[in-house]
N, C-alpha and C positions, 0 to 999 in steps of 0.2 A: 504493500500500500504506500502511495506517495504521501510524504509528510507536507502539509501545507503550513508555510511560515507566515504568520500574521504580521503585517507591517504596523509599527506604532502609529497611533492616530492623533490627529490634531483635534482635540475636543473643544470646539468653539463655545458650545453652550455652557460647559463647566467653567471655562475661562471667563466667560461673560459674568457668571455669578460671582467668581472670585474677584473679578474686576469691580463688582459692586461693593465688595468690602473695602477696596482702596478708594472707590468713589465716596463711600461714607466717611472714611478717614479724611479725605480731602475737603469735603463739604464742611466738616466740623472745624478743621484747622484754618480754612480760609475765613470763616466767621470769627474764630478766636483771634486771629492775627489782625482783623479789621476792627473789631468792637471792644475787645478787652483794653487796648491802650486808651480808647476814648473814655471808657468807664473810669480807668485809673486817673485820667486827667480831669474829667468833668465832675465825677461823683466824689472822688477822694482827694482832689487837688494835689496830686503828686507831681514832682518836677520831672523833666525829661530824662535826667540821669537815672532816677529810680525806675521810671517806666522802662527805659532801655535795658536795665539789669533784669527787671521782672520778665521781660519778653525773651530773655535768653534761658529762662528756667526750663522750658520745654527741651531745648537742646542739651542742657546739662543733664537733665533726667534721662533723656534718650541715650546719652553717651555712656551712662553707667548701667542702665536697665536693659536696653535692647540686646546687647551681646549676650548677657547672662540669660535672658529669657529665650533667645534663639538656641543657645546650647541646651537649656533646660527642656525645650520642646523636642529636641532630638532624642533626649533620654526618656521622655514621657511615654508611658504605655497605659492606655485607657480604652474603654469600650468605644469612645468617640474618636480616638486616634491620637496623634501627637500634637496637632495644632489647634483643633477645634475647642478643646477645653479652655484655652486661653481666651478665645473669642467669646465663649459662653460667659466667662467671668468679667473680662475687661470691658466689653462693649456696654452692658447695662450699667455698670458702675460709672463709666465715663458719661453716658447719656444723662443719668440722674444728676451727677455733679455739675455738668455743664448747664443743664436746665435751671439749676439753682443759682448760678453765677450772677445773673442780673437782679435777682431778688435779695441778694446779700446787702444789708444796710450798713453793716460795720465792716471795717477793713479786715480784721482778723477772720471773720466768717467768709469774706470774699476771697482771701488768700487760701483758706481751707478748701473752698470749692474749686478754685482754679488749680491748686496743687494736686487735688484728688483727680481732677480731669487729666492733668498732665501725666500722672503716674499710671492711671488706668489706660490711657491711650498708648503709652510706651509699652505697657504689658501685652497688648495684643497686636501691635503693628507688625513686628517681625514674624510671628506665626502666620498671619494672614498673607503676607507677601511670600513666605516660604511655601505656601500651598501651591503657588504657580509651578515651581520646578518639581514639586512632589507629584503633580498630576500630569506634567507635560514631558514627553520624551526630549532628550537633549537637542535633537536637530530642529525642534520647533520652539525652543525657549526664547529666542530673540523675537520671533513673531508674536509669541504669547506676551512677552514683556511690553511690546508695543501696544497691544490691546489693553493691558493693565494700566499703562501710563496714559493712554487715551481716555480711559474711564476716569482716572484721577484728574486729568485736565478738565474734563466735563464737570467733575465735582467742584472744582475751583470756580469755573465760570458760573455754574448754577448757584453755588453757595453765595457768591458775592452779588450776583444780579438780583436774585430773589430776596436776599436779606436787605438789600438797599431799598426795596419796595416795602418790605414788612416793617422796617424800623420807623417808617413814617407814621404807622398806626400805633405801634407799641414797641418801646425800647427793648423789651424782653423777647419779642417775637422771633428775631433772628436766632437767638439761642435755642428756643424751643423747636424751631424749624430744623436747625442743625442736629439737635439731639434726636428728634423723631426720625429724620431721614437716615442718620447713621445707624440707629437701632434697627430700622426696617431693613437696611442693607445687610447688617450682621445676621439678622434672623434668616434672611434668604440664603446666606452662605451656610448657616447651620442646618437648614432644612435640605438643601439641594446638593451640597458637596459632601462626598464620602471619600476619605483618604484611601489610597491603595493599601490593600491588606498585606502586600509584600513588605511594607514598611513596619507593620505591626508584628515584629518578630518576637521571639521568646523573651520573657522578662529578664533572663540572665545573660542575654547576649552582650556584646561589647558596646558600651555607650561612652564615647570619648568626651572628656570634659573640655571646657573652654580653655583651661590652662594647658592641657595637652595639645590642643589645636594650635594655640599660640606658639608653643615650643616648636612644633613641626613647621609652622609658618615661617619662623625665623631661623630655621636650620639651613645649612649650606645647600642641602639637596633640593630645597623648595624655593629657588630664586624666582621662579615664574610667579608663584603666589605672592611673594613679597613685592615683585614688580607691579602687579596689577593693583595691589592695595595702596602702594605709595603713589601710583598714577592717579588713583581715585582721590587720595588726599590732596594732591597738587591741583587736579582740575576742578575740584569742588572749592578749594581756596580761591582759585582764579574766578570762578563763576560767582560765588557768594560775595567776593570783594567788590565786584561790579554791581550786582543786584542791589546790595544794601545802599548804594550811593547814587543809583542811576537817576532817580527823580531830583535829587539835589544837584547833580551834574547838569540836568536839563535846565533847572531854574537859575543856578548861580554861575554856570559857565557858558551855557548856550543862550541864556536869556529867554527861555520858553515860559509860558504861563504855567501855573501849577496844574491845570487841567491837562495841557499837552505833555508836561513832564511826567505826570502820573500815568499817561498812556504809553510811555516808552516801553515799559516792561510788557505791556499788552502785545506789542509787535513781536517780541521774543516768544511769549507764551502762545500766541496765535499760530506762529510758524511751527513751534514745537508740537502743538496739538495736531496740526494738519499732517506733519511728517512722522508722527510717532509710530504708526503702523507701517508705512513704507520703509522706515529706518530698520525695523525688525526684519522685514523681508530682504532688504539690501544686505544686512549682516549675515543672513542665512545664505545669500547668493554668492557674495564675494569673500565672506569671512568676517568675523566680528572684529578681529584686530585691525584689518585694513580699513573697515568702516570707522572705527574709533580714531585711528590715525588721521583719516580724512577729515573727521569732525574737528580734531585738534588743530589741524592746519587752517580750516575755514575760520574757526574762532580766533586764532592768532592773527590772521590776515585782516579780518574785520576790525579787530581792536587796534591794530597798527594804523589802518586807514583812518579810524576815528581819532587817533592821537595826533595825526599830522594834518587832518582835514581842517579847513577853515570853517568856523561856526556858521558864517553867513551862507556858505555854499550848501552845507549838509542840512540846514534848517529851512531852506527855501520850500515853501508849500507848493506841492504839485497839484493836489486835489484834496477833497474831503471825503472820507469813507466812513460807513457805519462801523461802530466798535473801535476802529483805529483812530478816528478823528482826523486831524490834519496830517495828510500823507506826504512825507518829505523824503529826500535821499537818505536821511538818518533812519527813517522807518524801514527802507529797503535793506540797509546795512544790518539793522537789528533783526530783521526777519531772516537774513542769511545766517546771523549768529544763532537764531532759534533752530534753524535747520541743522547747523553744525552741532549744536547741543543735543539735538535728538539723535544724531549719529552716535554720539558718545554715551549718552545716558541710557538709551534703550538697550544697547548691547553690553553694557558693563556688568549688570547683575547676572545675566546668563553666563558671562565669561567667568565670574566669580564662583558661581555654584558648580560650574563644570570643571573647576580646579580640584573638586573633591568627589566623594561618592554620596549615596543617598543617606548614609548615617550621619552626615555632618552638614546637610543643606541648611538647617536652621542656624547652626553655629556660624557658617560662612555668610549667611544673610545678615546675622547680627554683627559680624565683623565689618561687612560692607557699610552698615549704618554707623558703626563705631568710627570708621575713618571719614565718612561723609559728614557726620555730625560734628566731629572735631574740626573739620574744615569750615563748617558753617559758623563755628565760634571764632576761629582764627582769622578767616578771610576779612570780615568787616573790621576787626581790631587792627590788623596790619595796615589795611588801606586807610583807616582812620588816622593812624599815626603819620602816614605818608602825607595825607592832606594837611594835617596840622603842621608838620615840618615845612611844608611848602607854603605856609602862610594862608591856609584855608583856600588854596587853589584847587577847585574840584576838577580842573582839567587833568590833574595828575592821576585820576582814578584808573586811567587806561595804561599806566606804566607797569604796574605790578602784574596784571593778569597774563599778558603775553609771555612773561618770564616763567610763570608757573605752568602755563599750558605747554611751554617748551620743555620744562622738567618732566611733565607728565608724558610727553612724546618720547623722551629718552627712556623713561621707565618702561613704557609699553614695548620698546624695541627688545627688551630682555624677556618678555612674556612668551613662553613657548607652549603653554597649555591654556585651555579654556574655550577652544573652538567646539562646535557641535560634534558630539560623539555618534558614531554609527550605531 
């Protein structure tokens, strides 16, 4: 009898449901980042320095919690699986705490609600993202990550647009909307996603710890893994250094209105959203490493052009477009940057999880967030010092990032593992 070999399948419906989990996370965080600073300033009269520190707490919590939870989820054995128990606990706690944030009349209660939200969100983010490589064969992970990130981008757009309408009727409504939508998305994941039984091996099998994984990562034999993680650190430093000051760059250096400056990041996000799925297919077609290297080159070239371009030339209004507002040469450059960023970001997580086997997917997903979160803290701080040393010249924000994108490019050259496995 002839043996029939079944080819691994690309399960779009299951990926769509997992994407809803990331969609829910993105909705809540977009509302958190928009309205929590306003409450801190208007309701509790805190100054900018205190608000700035408060808004880094989510990154600090993620830095310590997400790698540990990722490793813990690899070792978890339960009737629900390895990842779903974390979603079952974290999502409801985050939803309730976030819904209470606008109702807190005293600052200590407000802090308690926001910190609980931050901790609960960090508790289930890594497991829900680790579900993607759990249920997706290696050769489809770039495409799958494109779908997941597309869903996340939709979450940001929906969260900010709907919340902007709701806040006109009730200041608490955006928080309740975010809580409800995130909880609904998490419930769908819990109902419709079932983890592969092959991952639910015997309770006494080998379950590597985070410390063991770190030791292996920094061993001489694993230069490829080290290369990809340091590349992630460098390119996220570069990206976050620009993102944090882009609106101030638009107002103080280019002379744009606050409205036009606020839309600069929209050009990047819009292009990223459009190219999220194509970037995954490109990574599968020509290779993840080549796609990432191309993205790093695009980002570097765009930033160099911006650093030498004359402000009056790049801010000349060509036309006016819905969502993007005044469309300028600057908008085109930023959209190119968004395309380059999609090449990098969509293919990086699949390359990380394919450095290891299924027993450490959660651990390596947690390490991915460790390095990217550390960069999210370092990037704005480093660029802030550069701006200050330059006498508050916001034109200098473009100097740092091409250097770090270049360092990421060099690190990627040493990466030999992480392509799709047959």
